[in-house]
N, C-alpha and C positions, 0 to 999 in steps of 0.2 A: 504494501499499500504506499503510494504517495504519502509524504510528511511535508507539509508547507513552513511548520515551526518545530522548534525543538521540544521534544516530549518533556513534560514536567517531572517534576519528581515524584514518587511513590507518596509523599507525603500529600499531595494535592488531592490524590484520587482517596486517599483516606478520609479526606476532609470532606468530601463530595459524599461518601459512602454513609460517614456518620450522619451528615445533614439530610440525607436522603432518608435514611431508616429511620431517624427522628422524625421525620415529617411524614411517612409512612408511603414513599414510593416504593414500585416495584424494582424488582432487580434490573428489569427491561429498562426503566427510565433510569436508573442509575447509570448502568453501561453506558446509554446514550450521553448522558451528561458527561461522564469520564471522557469517553471518545471525543465531544465536540471541544471540552476545556482543555484536557492533558496533551492533544494531539498525538494520541496514540491508535494504533489499529483497534478494529473493533473486537478481534481475537484477545487482544491484552486487556482492553476493559472489560471483558467478561471475566477474566481472572482478577483483576484487582477489584472490580465490583464486590468481589467474594472475599476480599482480603486474604487473598493466597500469594504467597511467594511462588516463584517458578516451581523450585523444587515440591512446594507442597502439591502443585496442580498434578505434576507428573507422578506422585506418589496417587492420587486421587484417581488418577486415568489408570495406572495400573491396577489398583482396586477393583476399580470398575470392571475393567478388562477379566478379572479372576472371577467377580460375581457373575457374571454373564457367561463364563466358561470358554472364553476365547484366548486366544495365544497371548500372553504378555507381552505388549509393544515392550521394543528398545528405545523408546523414547527418552532421554536426559533433558536436566536442563537447559541444556546448549540447544539442543534441537528445538524443543520447545520456543526458546528466545528468537532463533530464525524465522520460525514458523510466524512468530507475533511481529516480528520486523519485515516479513514477506519476503525474506530473501530467498525462504525454499517453500513451495507448495507440498502439504502432506498428503499421504497416499489416501486411496478413497477409505480404507480401512480406519487408517488414523482420524478421517476427517467425523466419517460416522461416531466413532468413540466420543471425539470432541462435543458433536452434537448432543449425545447421550450425557456427557459429564456436564454441560452447560444448559441440557433441558432446552435446544432450540435447534433451528434447522442450520444448515450450510451456509445461506444466505444470510443469517443473522451473526455469524461468526465471520463473514468476510471471505468464505472458502467455497462458496458456491462454483461449480464448475459450469464456464460458457457453454451455450449452445445455440443450434445453429436457428437462425431466426427466419421467418419466412420471405425476407428481403434478401436472404444471401443467395448468391449465384450458386446451383449446383457445383458449377466447375471452381469456385472458389474454394466451396466445403471441400471439394474432394482435394482439391491441391493442399490445404490445410491439413487434412486428413493424413495424405503421403509424407508430408512435411513434419508430423507430429507436433505441429501448433495447433492453436484453436482457430475456429472459424471467424473471419471477421463479421462483427454484429454490431449494427449502426444502432439499435437502441441499448446495446451494452454501452456502446461508447460513449451515447448521450448522458445515460445513467450516470457514467463515471464522471463526464464533465459537469455534469450538475450537481454532484457530490462534491467534486473537488472545487466547485465555485462557492458553495454552501460553507466548508471547510475554510475557504479565505476569508468569507465574511464573520464568522465565528472566530478568526483568529484577530479580525480589526480591533482597536479599542480606542476611542476616541479621550480616553481620560486616562493618566499614570497613576500608579500607587503614591507618588509624593502629592500628586493633586487631590487624592483621596485625605490623605492624611491634613493635609491643609484644611478641607472641609470640614473635617470631623474635629478639627482645633475649634473652626468658627461654631460649628454648632453647638459644641460644648459651652464656648462663650454666651450662645443665645440661650441656652438653658441656664445658665447661671442668673442672666439676665431678667429671665422669666419670672423670678424669684420675689422681683422686687417692683418690676413694671407693670405699670396699670394695663390693664386687657386690651384696650382698644389699640394702643400705642404697640403694644405687643404683635397684635394680630399683623399689622404692618410688617413687621419683621420676618415674622413667621411665614408669610405669604410670599415673602420675596426671596427666602430660602428655599422653599418649596419649588417656585418655578425654576430654580436653577437645577435642584436635585431631579426634577421631573424632564429639564432638559436634557441630562445626562441618561437619564433611564430611557428616553426615547430610542437613543441610538442602542445599538448591539452591543453589549459590554459582555466581557467573560464572565463566567458564573461566578468567582469569587467579588468581583467589582458589582454586579447586579443585586448578590446578595447584602452586600454592603449598602446599596443606594435602597434597598427596600427597608433594611432597618433605618436608615435615615428618615424615608419616608414615612413608616410608621411612628418614629418618634416626633415629628414635624406635625403629623396629621393629629396626632394624640394631644399634644399643647393646644394647637388650632382649636380643636374641640372643646378642651378646658377653657380655654378664654371664652368661646363663645357661650359655653353654658355659665360661668360668671357673669356675661351679661344679659342671661336669660333668653337669649336667641336659642332657644331647645331644637327646631326642626335641622338647622344647619349643622350644631351640635352632632346630633345623632348621626346625621350623614358622615361628618368628618371623622366621629369614632368606627362607622362602619369602613371607611377607607384605612384608618389605622389598624383595624383588625384584619382585614385584607392583606396589608401588606407586611405586617407580622407575621401571619402565617405563610406568605409567600416567601418569607426569609427563611423558615424554617428554623430559627433561633428561639428556642423553648421559654427562657427566660424572657424574652422581649413579648413571647405571644401572651406567657402570662401577666406580665406587667401590663399590658395595654389592658387585658380583661380587669386587672384590679383597679386601673385607674378609671376606666370606663363606670364600674360600680358606683361612683361620687354621681351619676346623673340621675338614675332612679334613686338612690337613697334620698338627695335632696329635692326630687322632683316626682320621683314615684313611675311605675309601681315599685314598692320595697322588693317584691319578689325577684325582680329583674336584678336588682344587687345583690341579693343573696345569691343568685344562680351564676352571675359573674364572679363573685367572690369563689366560689365553689370550683367552677371551672379553672380560676386563676390557681387555685391548691393542687388541683387534681394534674394541670399543666407542670406545678414544680416536683412532682413526683416524689414526696417527702423530703428533699434535699433543703437543708440549712441555709436559706438565702434570705436577703432583706425581702424580696417579691414574695415569697412565700409566706412569711410575716406579714407583708402587706395586705396579702390575698385574705389571710387569717382575720386579721385586724378589720377588713372591710366586711366580710362575711359576718362577724361578730356584733359590729354597731346597727348593721341591717337586720339581724335575726333580734337584736335589742331591741329595737323599734316595732317589730311585729310581736314583740310581747314572749318570746320564745327563750325564756329565761336561761333553762338548760341547756340548750344547744348555743347561746351566746356564751355562756361562762365555759365552754369547753372549746370555743375557737379565741376566745379571750386568751385561755391558757396556752394554747397551741401556738396564737402569734409572740407570746413574751418567752416560750421555749425556744421557738426557732431563732428569735432577735436574739436570745443571749449567745446564740453558738453561730453568730456570722460575723463576717466582716461586712462592717456597715456602708464602706465605700465614701464617698466625696458627699460631705454636709450640705454644698452648697451647690448643686446638683437638683434641677428642679425634676429629674427622672430618677433620683434616688428617693430613698426612704429613711431619710435620717431618724435618730430617736425621737427629736421633736414631733415628729407627725406619726410615730407610734402613740406617743402619748394624747394626741389631739384625737385618733381613732379610739382610744380607750376611754378617752373623756366622752365621746358622743357615745359609748357603750354604756359607761354607769350612768351617765344621764338619762338615757333612754330606761334604763333598769330601775330607775329611781334613787340611785345610790350616791347619794351627794357626798358624803365624804370621801369615798372611792374616787369621784368625780374631780371635787376639787383638788386633791392630791394630784391627780393626773394631771390638771389645769397647770396648775403650781409648778409641776416637774415641766410641763413642755413650755410654760411662758419664761422659765428661768433660761433656756436654751435657744431662743430665736433671738437672731443679730439685730442691731438696730434699724438697720436695712430690710425690711422684707414686706410680706404682701398682705393679704389679710386674714391670714391664720390665726395670729393674736388675737384678733377681733371676734373670731369665731369661738376662740376658748371662752372670751370673756362673755361673749353670747349665752354660752352654756352655762356659764357661771352665773347667769341670771336667772336661765330656766332652772337651776336648782335650787336658786332662792325662792322661784315661784312653787315649785314643787314644795317646798319646805314651808308655805305659807307666809312669805315674805314680798308682799305682791309689790307694796311701793318700792322697797328697795331693787327689786328685779326690774321694775320699769325704769327706773332711776338709771341703774348701770346700764341696759340695755340702750335706752337714750343717749347717755354720756358717750356709751362705747361708739356708735354709729357717727355722731359727731365729730368725734375726733379723728377717724379713717377719713384722709385726703379724699376730696370731692372723684379724682379721678377712680379711687378705688372702691369707692360707693358703691358698688353695681347690683343687681337683682338679687343675687344669690344671698348678700349679707344683708339685705331687706327682707328676704323671705325668711331667712333665719331670725331675724329680728321679729316678725310678727310671729314665730314661733313663741316668742315670750307671752306675746298677748294671747295664744290659742291656749297655753296651759293654767292662766290664770281662772280662777273659780266664775262661773258665768256673773255673779252678782258685782265682782269685782272691775270687771271689763269696762264697765261704765263709770267708774271712779277717775278721780281726778289724775292720779300717777299713769292709769291707763290711757285717758286722752291726751294727755302731754306725750306719751309716747307714739301715739297714734299720729298726731300733730306732726312730730321730727319726721315719720317716716313719708309723711306726704308732702315736705319740704321739697320745691323744685330741683331737679336735678341739673348737675353742672360742674364745673371747675372750680375750684377756690384760687 
């Protein structure tokens, strides 16, 4: 087989095999991806897709022959290497054995013998037969030419590894900005970066580059969806979460697939239905497969606070314990990354769970621990914690204090961050007040504050 690029190292095939297995791809799909990406023959791609060395493949070939009662082939690793390089053509019996070994046809392993096509002149076929050469076949030539053209296209790349690294660094900076920048301002930045990633994705890229672009798309789409959710633009937020989930699944990155679902659970948690938040948290936990990671802890915490709001105390407590246990045994990562799950966010989620369970003392402890960890320049999380503290006061029959804390908290947030999600959480304080108190002075003052015209200070 003609190769137009230098074959990649076996580690590249190993990565493709691992990614394909995790994504549930068939062996045939993994073979095709290795063949395309690594610039190796289809025969070699079949072996690499199974993770065999040449010596191991030869051993399996001999074992197969023995089990079928056939003469054990004299093939060795060097002979197999020559077949894979296309330097030697195996005999018919060897091809049949290889087909059985890889459970495919001779065509599937690139060893199909050419046949005389209807368009071949009989004299040409006879001459070829007499000379021992295969008869000319216009269709076969056309097929091979098309394949070579496709191989050249697949080998082309419009972006270098260095460019990808620079793009990664820029996106990390964007993720850090996201923690303290107002959602409306952030949307402009995110959409600009998404345009660049989309432009690169539109060109055919090698598999490794395409995976990284899918990962970048998933991260950017998640942050766009989150910003839209904060602004109360729920329909486009759901659509962008769909895009984020599709891109994460396309990347084959299990950690990212779980992370997007855990993040997405916030939308139904704040706006309903709560069952959606429970399901997404559970899916994220299943994708984490018991690994002790921040994402696994995030998923358990997301599930816990949704279960708590549903009133399922036993299941919520179990999820809280799982989140705490996993978080204690993992490396927490960059605390200043919007796509991380730092300790302060764990306490934020636990605060939500304990508040919903009516356990004010535990909720206050979580709120205090979280607030102590937030930097001076941050987003609305501290305000959400203060509003949960107000909900606890309302539950503890301190309605005037609850309304005062909620109103003060809302007004202290810069106008550009005073978004729909914050307003909805503040209204939740009014919702948990006893019915007879909701028309009182404190409640009226809070209602008036929430009705103030929106705008920038």
